[in-house]
N, C-alpha and C positions, 0 to 999 in steps of 0.2 A: 814761683807765683806767676799767674798769667799776666801778659803784658796788656796795657791799655794806653789810650791816647788822650792827651790834654791839648786843647787848642785855645788860642787866644791872640791878643794883640798887645804890643808894647808901644806906648806913645811918649813923646816928650814935647811939652809946649803945644799939645793938641795935635801934633803931627806924628804919623807912623815912623818908627825908628828902624832903619835897616842895620843888621849886624849886631843887634842887642843880644846878650846871652841870657837864656832862661835855663836854670838848673833846678833839678829836684834834689834839694839838700837832704831830704829824708830818705832818699834812695842812694844811688851812687852817682854823685855829680860828675865823675869822670866818664860815665857812660850815659847817664840819663840827663842829657842837655840838648838844647837846640839853639840855633841862631835865627834871628828873625829875617823874613823876606823884605823886599823893598817897601812894602806897604805896612811893615811892622808886625805882620802876622807870624805865628809860629805853630809848629806841630811837634809835640814832645812825647816820646815813648817812655812810659814808666810802668812799674808794677801796679796792678789794679789796687784801688783802695785809697786811703787818706794819704795825701802828700803835701809837703811844704815846698813851695817854689820860691826862687829868688831870681829877680831880673836885674841886670846891670848893663850899663852903657857908658862909654867914655864921656866924662864931663858932667855926668848926672848921678844923683844919689840912688843907691840901690833900694829896692822895695821887695817885700815878701808877702805871700798870702797862702792860704790853705786851699786845697781843691781835692775832691774825691774822684779819682780816675775810674772810668772815662768821664771827661767833662769838656764842655765848650764854653766860650765866653769868659775865659779866665784871663782877664786883661790887667795890664799894669800901666799906670801913668807916672812916669819918673819925674822927680823934681830936680832943679839945678843942684849941682854939687855945692856943698857948703850949707845947704838947707839942713838944719839940725835934725838928726834922728831919721830912721826909716819910716815910710808910710806903710802901716800894717792894717789892712782892711780899711776901716773908716776913720782912723786916727793916725797922726804922726806921733810916734812913741819917742819923745825926746825930753820929757820932764817939763814941757811947756803946755799948760792946760788951756790955752786960749782957744783951741779948736773944740773944746768940750762945751759947745753952745747949748745943747739940749739933750743931755743923757737921760736914760730912762729913770735913773735914781740919782738924787743929789741931796746930801745931808750936810748941814752947816752946824758946827759946834765950837764957837769961838770962846766959850767960857773957860777960865783957867782950870787946869787939872787940880783936883781936890787933894791929892796925896803927895805927888812929887813936885808940885809947883808949876809955875808958868812955863818953864822950859821943858816940860814933859806933858804935852797937851795935844790931843788929836783934834785937828781943826776942821777938816772937811773930808767927805768921801763921795766919789762919783762912781757909778757903775753903769755899764751898757752891754749890749750883746747883739749878735747877729747870727746867721747860720754857721759861721766859721769860728768866731772868737767870743770869749768873755773879756771885756775891757774893764780895767779898774784904774782909778786915779785918786790919789789922796795926798793931803798935806798935813803936816804935824810938826811939832817941836819936840826934840828929844835930846837928853843929856845923860849919858851913862846908862841908858836903858834901850829897850827894843820895841819896835812897832810890829804888831802881828795882826794880820787880817785872816779871819776864819771863814771857810766856805762850807755850806751844807747844800748838797744838790741831789742826793739819792737816799734811799731807805737805809737805815742803820747809821753807821758813823759813830765815832767815839763820843761818849757822854761827858768825858773829862779829858783835860790835857795833862793831868798830873803824872802820868806814866809814860809819856812820849819819850822815845829814845833821843829825840832832838827837840829843843825848845819846849822843855818840860815846864809847865806853868800851872799855878793855882787858878784853874778856869773850869767852869761847869756849863753844860749846854742842855737845854730842855725847852719845853713849851713850843713856840714857833721855830726855834732853832733845834731841829730834831737830833742833831749830832754833827760832828765835824768830819768832812770827807777830804779836805785839803786845806792848806794854809800857806800864806806868804809871810815870811819873817825877815826882819832886818835889824841888826844891831847898829846903832849910831848911823854913820854914813857908809858902812860896809856894803858889800854886794847883797842884794836881796836873794832869798832862797824860796823856791816854790816846792812844796812837799805834799805828796799824797798821804792820806791816812788809811792804812790797811788794817789796823787793829788798834787796841788800846795802847799798844807800845810801838808798833812798826810805823815809821814815817819816812819812807824812802824819798830822797830828793829827786825831783824832775831835772833832767839834764838841761843845762842853760840853753842848749840849742833848741829846746822844746817850747820856748816862749820868747817874747821880746819885752825888754824892760828899759825904761829911761828914767833917770833921776836928775834932780837939780837941787841947788841950795847949798848953803854953808851952815854947819852946825851952830845953833840947834835947829834952825829952820830947814825942813826937808820936804821934797815933793817926789812922789813915786808914781809911775805910770806903766801899766802892763797891758799886753795883748796876749792872751793865753788860748791856744787852739783847744777846742773841746777834746780832741784826741789826747792831749797832754793831761787831761783830767780823767782819762779812762772812759770817755763818752764818745758816741758816734755823732752827736749833734747836740743842740741846746736841749736841756731837760724840760719836759712839758710843764713841770711845776715851778720852773725857774731856779735861781740860785739865791739862797739866803746868805747874807753877809753881815758880819759884826767885826769889830776890831778893838784894839786897846794898846796902850803904852804900858809894857810889862817890865817888872824888875827882873832880878836874876833868877836862875833855875829854881823852880819850886815856889816862886813868889807870885803874887797876883798883880793887879793893875793899878796904875795911878790915875788913868783917865780912860774912858771907853766911848765907843760910838756904835750905834746911837745911844743916848742916855736921856734922862728926864729933861735936861736943859738944851738938847739939840733941836734942830728944826729939819724934818719932823722929829718928835721925841720918840724914845723907846724905853720900855720899862726894864732896862738892864741895870744891874747894881754892882757896887764894889763893897766887899765886906769890911769888917773892922780890922784893926791891926792884929788883934788876937786871932783873927781868921786868915792872917797872911794876905789881907786885902784881896781875897778871892773874888774874881770876876764871875758873875752869874749872868749868862746870856739866854734870854727867853724871847726877845722881841727883835728879830733882825729886820733889815730892809731886804726887799726881794727884787731882783732884776729878772724880767721875763722877756 
């Protein structure tokens, strides 16, 4: 692959940092790395195309960001060590949502879950985006169940989750939610998984190095925060029509949801529904929120 150059500057406390390390973790960090000059600037040789860069310096917290080589102005501002979580794009991904002051999408749903009770309840959903990342942040309560967030961002996509090889659930998608192209799933307080949807059955997992996730809370209360590069979703950049997002607290394999977001009681509301017990509490998603 042809080589290309990425240039930028690494700062700490507003000052240029000499000797900071900038690595292309998506290439070969043993070869594709650079040390900053006295003014904090760097020049990094990498393969052309989408790259994930990481900047580190002694006594400071690392930071990552995406860039499409060749590129200039790929800057890093490193926070003091001990500051929780890495700064990825516009957010610090640490499970603390205090920096989510004005996301493009914000949904509140404090009402108790109607099926599994108060300890299985989706409480809030925030979504944002820029040229490099899709950002997601959500809070919920869960006990013995799973939180799953579904994404629709291109033509096609699965109309049901019933046959997925992983995280098979009684869920149907239609209307404004044209299909599922990817999802984020997490059981209890275990590690979150990001998965692409390639067919009605195939749901390969995205490597953990392909995104950044931060979590906080003690069961049943949980907070999840993610920054997902568009390339990890199979895209070259933000989709023109945006990303449709819905979610739910789901039971075991093949079962539906106890609570969903958005729903009739959320702010803003969404006309998504949960079926009867005879229908295995099937979640039907037709009214997503959209982040553009």
